N, C-alpha and C positions, 0 to 999 in steps of 0.2 A: 504494500500500500504506500502511495506517495505521501510524503510529509504534508500535514495540513498547515494552513496559514490563518488560523482562527485567532480572534482577539477577544478580550474581555469575557462577557457572559457566554460567548460561543465556545470558549475553551471548557467551561464548566458544564454546559448543557448539550454538548455534542453527543450524537448517538453512541451508545457503548455496548450494544448487544453483541458485537463481534469481539468484545474483550472480556465478557463476563465468564466467570467460573461457577459451576453449580456443585453443591454438596451431594455426594452419593452416599457416604457413610461417615460417621464420626465416632471416635473413641477417646476417652480420657486416659492418658498414659501416666499422668502424675497429678496429684491434687495435694497442694501444701496449704499452709495457713494463709499465704498471700496470693500465690500463683497457681494456675492450672495449666497443664500442658496437654494439648490435643493433637491427635494425628488423624487427619481427615483424608478420605479418598474423594477426589473431585473430578468433574468432567470439564475438559477444556473446551474452548469455543469450536475446535475442529472435531469434537466428539471423542477424542482420546481421553484416557484417564491418567491421573497423576496423584501424587501424595503431597499434602501440605501439613507441615508441623508448625504449630504456633502457640503462643502464650496468651491465655485469657487473664486479663487484669481488671480489677474493680474500678480503675480510674483514679485520678489524683488531682490535686490543685497545686498551683504555685502562686506565691504572693510577691509582688514587687512593692516593698514598703518604702515610702518616701518621707524622709524627715522634712521639717519646715525649712531647713537650710539647704535642701537639695540632695543631701547625702542619702545613700541607700543602705538599708539594714540587710546584711548578708551573713552567710554562715560558712565556716570551714569545718568540714566533716570528713572523716575517713570513710571511703567507699571500698568495701572489701573486694568486690569483683575486679576492681582496677588496682588494688593495693596501693592507694595513694589518697592524700587529702585533696578534696575538691572545694573550690570557692563557688558558692551557688546561692540562689535565692531560696528563702524558706519554702518548703513544700511537704506534702504528705498525702497519703492515700485516703480515698473516701471510705468511710465505714458503710456497711449495708444500709441503704435507705437514707443516708445523710445528705441533706442539701449541700451543694458545693460551697455556697457562701458560709454556711455554718462550719464547714471543714476548714475553709481558709481562715476564718476568725480563730478557730480552735488551734490550728497549727501555728499561726503567728504568735499567739500568746504562749502556748506550751513551749515552743522552741526558743523564743526570743524575749518573752515577757512584755512585749509591746501589745497595746490595744489601739485600734484605729477608730476615729470618729466617722470617716468617710470611706466607702467601699464602692468599687466599680468593676464589673466584669469586662475584660478586654476581648477575649475570644478563647479558642481552644487549639491545642496542637496535638498531633499524632506523632510521637517521637520514634516509633519503631515499626513502621507500616509493613515491612516485609515479614515480620515474625511475631507481631503482637497487635492486639486490638486496644492497647492502652491509649487513653486520652488524658491530657492534662489541661485543666481549665486555668486560664491566666487571669489573676485578680490584681488590681492595684489598690493600695491602701494609703490614705493620708490622714493627717491629724493624729499623729502617733503620740501615745503617752506610755512612758517606760514603766515597767513593773517587774515583779519577780517571776521568772520563768519557771515552768514545771515540766522538766524533761521526763520522758518515759523511762522506765527502768531499763538500763542497758544502753541508753542513748547518751552520746558524748559529742559535743560540738562547741565551737567558739563563735562568738558574735563579732562581726566586723562592720564598722560604719565606713562605707566606701563612696568616694566621689564618682559620679557617673563618668567623668572624663578619664579617671584612673581606670575604671572598669573597662572602658572602651579601649584603652591602651593595652591592658592585659589580654583582652580578647583578640585584638589585632596581632599581638605577639604570639598567640597560640598558647598562652598560659592558662586561659579559661576555656575548657572544652565541653563543659556540661551543656547539652543541647537546649534544655529548657531555659537556662540562664542566658544563653546567646539570643534566644528568641525573645526573652523578656527585655533584654537590653535593646534589641531592634525595635520592639514595640514602643518602649520608652522614648527612644530617640525620634522615631517618626511621629509620635504623639506630641512631643515637645516642639517639633518643627512644624506642626500643623498639617502634616500629610495624612496621618491616621487619626481616627477619632476613638474616644472612649466615652460611652454614654454617661452623662452626669459629671464628667471631669473636663475642665478646661486647663490648658497649660499655664 
């Protein structure tokens, strides 16, 4: 098929029947406290069959907390799969049936001790589309008031107050590689520049 030259809404609403895959059979090969791993047999657009292995995730939220002086509340946390400390925005998984805003408020307070007077949902990102259905809702928080954090048992992290310009330099240098944090910074910069909107918030 020749490459298309669609723009805007045409890219999102183009016909996709020739790309769709259908589930033939599904099995759970692992079920943990957080994640479920499935192995599905699927039918390809040409009628052939193939296997898809993927992770089922309950979803999560990320908070971009903005202090009145413009600095950002961030965390340094050891991430075991990568065997390194990562600089990232506060985030956490959704509990079953928990509204995303409630989760964002809970995670911000538990991990940092901050409460926010103003909240706004920016959007959602899918951070591992090839092998997981995980989605992360992006929330912005302003009007921060510091308090005593309440970390979960077995949770260890440092709080850092970071200037957006410094975070941009770290990202540009490849020192920050966390996908959700990169997206959070991109959203912040575009919002502050007036290119992207966040309902209820003005730069």
